C-alpha positions as CSV (number, residue, x, y, z in Angstrom):
1,M,-7.9,37.9,-2.2
2,W,-3.9,36.6,-1.2
3,Q,-5.4,35.7,1.8
4,E,-7.6,33.2,-0.1
5,L,-5.6,32.4,-2.2
6,I,-3.4,31.4,0.7
7,K,-5.9,29.8,1.8
8,K,-6.9,27.2,-1.0
9,A,-2.8,26.9,-1.4
10,N,-2.7,25.4,2.3
11,E,-6.4,23.5,1.7
12,L,-4.8,21.2,-1.2
13,I,-1.7,21.1,0.5
14,R,-3.2,19.3,3.7
15,K,-5.1,16.9,1.4
16,D,-2.0,15.8,-0.7
17,E,-0.5,15.6,3.2
18,D,-3.8,13.7,3.8
19,S,-3.8,11.0,0.8
20,S,-0.2,10.9,0.5
21,Q,-0.4,9.6,4.3
22,E,-3.3,7.6,3.4
23,L,-1.5,6.1,0.5
24,L,1.4,5.1,2.8
25,E,-0.8,3.4,6.1
26,S,-2.6,1.6,2.9
27,V,1.0,0.4,1.4
28,E,1.4,-1.2,5.0
29,S,-1.4,-3.0,5.1
30,A,-0.8,-4.8,1.6
31,R,2.7,-5.5,3.1
32,K,1.2,-7.0,6.3
33,Y,-1.9,-9.1,4.1
34,W,1.0,-10.3,2.0
35,L,3.1,-11.9,4.6
36,S,0.1,-13.2,6.2
37,T,-0.4,-14.5,2.3
38,K,2.8,-16.4,2.3
39,A,2.5,-17.6,5.8
40,Y,-1.3,-19.3,4.8
41,F,0.9,-20.4,1.8
42,D,3.6,-22.4,4.0
43,N,1.0,-23.7,6.1
44,V,-1.3,-25.1,4.0
45,T,-1.2,-28.5,2.7
46,D,-4.9,-29.3,1.4
47,P,-4.2,-29.7,-2.4
48,D,-6.9,-27.5,-2.9
49,L,-6.6,-25.2,-0.6
50,I,-2.6,-24.4,-2.4
51,D,-4.3,-23.7,-5.4
52,H,-6.1,-20.8,-3.3
53,A,-3.3,-19.8,-1.2
54,I,-0.7,-19.6,-4.7
55,Y,-4.0,-17.2,-5.9
56,A,-4.3,-15.3,-2.4
57,M,-0.8,-14.8,-2.9
58,T,-0.3,-13.5,-5.8
59,A,-2.5,-11.2,-5.9
60,A,-1.7,-9.2,-2.8
61,E,1.7,-9.7,-4.1
62,R,0.5,-7.3,-7.4
63,R,-1.5,-4.9,-5.0
64,Y,1.5,-4.4,-2.6
65,V,4.3,-4.1,-5.9
66,Y,1.5,-1.4,-7.3
67,L,0.9,0.7,-4.3
68,L,5.1,0.9,-3.8
69,R,4.7,2.1,-7.5
70,A,2.3,5.1,-6.8
71,A,4.2,5.9,-3.2
72,R,7.5,5.7,-5.4
73,D,5.7,8.2,-8.1
74,K,4.7,10.6,-5.8
75,G,7.5,10.7,-4.1
76,L,7.2,9.2,-0.5
77,K,9.8,8.3,1.2
78,L,8.9,4.5,2.4
79,P,11.0,2.5,5.7
80,V,12.9,0.6,4.9
81,S,10.7,-2.1,5.7
82,Q,8.8,-1.6,3.0
83,F,11.2,-3.5,0.7
């Protein structure tokens, strides 16, 4: 009986660690994408593409901020480069 409870607890801990690692990877991926959209905005010159660049950069920034908050709410520590 106790062994089953311990086994289930360990499985839950592993699942939580996996989801935490997945969240950290998503945060890093979102940060890189946000930085790439900023670079795209800085380099675009066509007036039609400027609107697209602004939209893409804003969406990427919002996703990044959302994931940062989710990681903070989960109590995860992010490397300094994340800010």
